[in-house]
N, C-alpha and C positions, 0 to 999 in steps of 0.2 A: 504494500500500500504506500503510495507516495502522494501526500498532500490532498487526498480525496477523503470523503466521508467513508468510514469503515465501521463494521460491527465489532471490530477487535482492537481498534486504536482510535486516538483522538486527534486526528489531523483536521485541517481547516480548509474550507472552500466556499466560494460564493459565486453565483452566476451574475455576470455583468452584461451579457449580450447573447445573441443567438448563435454566434460562432466562436466566441471567446469566453473564457472564464478566468477569474482572478483567484489565485490560490494563496492562502496565508501560510507561510513556511516558517516563520519565527518571530520572536519578540526580543528586543534588546533590553536586558534586565539590569545590567550593572557595568559600570566602567571597571576595567581591570588593568592595573598598573599605570604607568605614566606615559605610555607611547600610543595611546588611542585605542587600545584593545577594548572589546566589549564582550561580556558573557551573554550567551543566547539561551532563550527558552525555545526549544525546537517543536515545530508542528509538522515535521516531515520525518518519514522513515529512512530517508536517503540524504542525510546532511552532508556527507562527503561529496555527493553528486550535485547537490543544490548550491553549495557554498564554495564552488571551485573559483580560483582567481579569475576575475573578469565577469563573474555573474553579477547582474544588475537587478536591483529590486525597486519597486515603488514603495514609498514610505507612507504609512498612516500616522500622521502627527497632527497636533492642533494647528489651526491656521496661523496662530501667533508664533509658531516655531520657525526659526531661520531655515529649517530643512523642509518646510512645507513646499510641495510641488517639485522637489528635487529628487533625482534618483540616487541610489547608494550602490556603489560597486565594490565587490570583495577584492581585497588585495592579498589576504592570506587567511586561511582557516586552519585551526589546530585544536587538539584536545589537551587540556591542562588539568591534571588530577581528575580525569573523567568528565570534566566540564567543557562544553563547546565554547570556543573563543574565536572571535573574528576581528581582523583588521580591515578597514575600509579606506578607499581613496578619499583624501581630503580630511581624514580624521587622524590627526597627527599627535594629539596630546590628550591628557585626561580631561581638560576643560571641554574640548570638542566632543569627546566621547560622552561626557555627562549630559551634554545637550541633546543626545539621542536616546537617553534612557527612557524606556516605555514605548519607543517607536515600534510599530508592527511592520513586518516585511512581507510584501506581496509580489507574486510573479504572474505574468500572463501565461495562459495555457490554451491550446486549441481544444474546444469542446469535443471535436471529433476524435481526439486521442483517447484511448482507453487507459484506465489506471493500470499500473504495472502488475498488480496482484488480483487474484480472483475474487477476494472478499473486500474489494474497495470500489466505491462508486462516487462520482461527482454529484453535487447537490441536484443539478438539473436532471439527472437520471432518476432521482428518487421522487422528486416533487410530482404529484399527480397520480402516483401508484395507488392501487386499491390496497387497503389493509385488511387482511383476512385473519379471522380468529375462529378456530374450530370449524373451518370450511365455509364460514359465512363472512361476507364483506361487511365490516363494521365502520368503515370510513375510508379516508384517503390521506395521503401524506400532503400536508399543506406547505410545509417548509422543513428545513433542517437547521437547528440551532447548535452552535459550537461553543463548548466551554472547555477550560483546561482539563477537567477530569474526564469528560466524555462528550460525545455528540448526543443530541436528542432529536428524535423524529416527532414533529408536531402533527398530530393526527386530528383532522376535522371529522367528527363523528357523523355518520349518516343520519339524516333527519333532524339533526340538532345543529343548526347553523351557528349558534352562539356558544358552542361548547367544543373545546379542544382538549386533547389528552397528550401529555408529554411522555413519550416512551424512550427510555434510555436505549441508545443504539448499540446494544451489546448482544453477542450471540445467544446468550441465555434467554433473552426476551424477544429477539428478532432472529430466529434460526434460519430463515430463508428469504432471500431477495431474488426474485425472478423478473429481471428487466423485460425479457422477451414476452412473458405472460402478463406483464403490467401489474404485478402484485408483490407485496411483502407479507410474510406470515409472521404473526406475533403470538407469543405465549405469555401473556401478562399475568402477574400475580393477582389474587383476589383484591378487589378494591381499586385497581388502576383504571378500569373502564366503567365501573359502576360503584354506587355507594353501597357500603356494607351496612347491614341492619345494626342499629345501635342497641345497646342494652338499656331498654326503656325503664327497667325496674330499678336500676342503680341510681343512687343519690349520693352527693358528696358527703363524706363523713363530717361529723361535727368538728373534728380536729382540722380538717381541710378548710372548712368554711370559716373557722376562726383565725387561721394562720394569716399573717400579713402577706401582701403581695411582694414579689421580689423587688428590691431596689435597683433601679436602672441608672 
């Protein structure tokens, strides 16, 4: 899997057009040393391939940043104590590196290209697929949200226009993705797609009722 949504990894991707997609491959998290190096948080399974010298990224930074609208090109990539570290053109000291902390790195990709692994898909391949549970269609994939821990399939439930369900995109809950058939199969735990019956007979204990609320 490389920079696409996956049921076994948390990479990043977003559709930006009919024939191109922009993939998020990393985030600059900390200046390292005095010569402009930056530690990376990786959103790709192929960092040595993505961060080769000469690779150029689009930056996601605030409009107030001096880097807004500028590309960033890799000068050197290395591993230091198991941490990925990169040097970039035009970033020659710690002050310049610190101005890039929290920047997110994006690359352009042809949407016609297939992900490198069998269990990886781009967002545009997943959006619109039927969501099947126990043989019945229960909704469709409205979008894919990406978070550091994992990706989420946002499922629009059939017949409930105002209700969405967030399904962690992991193999245990999404065991099958069939692009050709236009569906994903889900095996959600109880309560994910429907409300569980509450214990109507239970009441808070006197001790619970009298205890003060947590101080925030």
